[in-house]
C-alpha angles and dihedrals in degrees: 000000000000102000149341127217112224128202122181091343096311128109097238098175134014125206125207126202151124137269130190135180119197138175120224091255091063098261115147106226100177140341147180128198127357103333094177099059108116122237136156117277090216113176092345080084093067099094089058094043088051091055092052088053092049094045086048095059105269089139096210126178123222096271094044090049094054092053090044088054093046149067102236129205098231094250114153095262091054094047091047092053092049090050092048089051090053100045093040085066096040094258133123137205089268086073092060116101099189111110122264110267142170119242118276090221112086092210090056090050089050090049093049092049089053088051093048093246099138102143122091119251136194090234089065092052106113090231096051090104093058091045090049090053091048092052090050092053092048091049090049093047095040094245123153114272090202110079097014086144096061116112091233095049109118095246092049092048089053090051093051092048091050097050092046088050099047097036095042090221133105109258097193145135091050125210131201121270125218091263093051099255124122111278120208134221121241141153130229087257094051095043090052089052089049089054093042087057091045086056095048118019117097090220090066099040092104094054094043091051096049091050095046093047100046108028094155088063089049091054126340142266111297099025122120097235090053094051093048092051092044099051101034137049090261149093118230139187132187124208131203119272097037112301134124135180125203123193110200106207114266096344126054149007124218128194131184128185124189109206091208088055098235109147091204089064096048092049091049092051092045092056088045090053094046090051092051087053091054092246100123114077120203095262091052091044089062092047094049095044095109092047090047095050112010112202123252111215130209122174092354097306140084113280103161145332147236097264121203112236099178113148108190120207107209118220 
């Protein structure tokens, strides 16, 4: 079990899942639950997708690399960076193949409404940074822009190969992610290994540094992955349907998957796991309190919490 939501002293809901902690050499440090059950990596793959873009000639600066490795909220700074990524390579938002979307940030939605921008747009899609990075790499390499989301497109083949190599797990058959891109299979064990190598491999150092230095560009203010990367010596990335990966610099990778797909549960369990590893100092514990134990309200007052129930088995 990852967590239980209590209300007025009763466990109202209980949430199952899996946790794995790995070192970069492939050693399992600790685990909980079925760490070999397959699921889709979803947006937790973005740090590795960003690496392929960069190695393929995208030429991203640190701020752009953070957005490429992230799921942004559609705030003005996010959109401006994506636009700069496109225009810097002679591209426009018409080249994006991610679906039109509205910002995930409610303040950005309100701002757009005030400016009369009601229609959804691909730039506001939380994956537009990743797509812009792919397009830059394709332009640099001379690969076709049309069809860049096809599983057999050169950039997608490279991504699949990288994930399979770093995670030591077969990522096929691929599915289709929410943004239309290929989505790859993983397990909690394989995902933890991916993030351990993000934390420790020189090849991934540039991506790690961008994510750790600019977590609000990787995600957005108020999200669990942003909070973890802000308060710990780590990079973090959430993925849709309740998973999160944490790369503890130079040391370990942590992966959490909530089987009911609730991100709040995965974030809560991730903080509990990091605390059990001794990675949460007192000052960070205070700052992560609401992430570690989100409050449950009744009648306008706190009547319970989402309580972590992770029981790690040490290898």
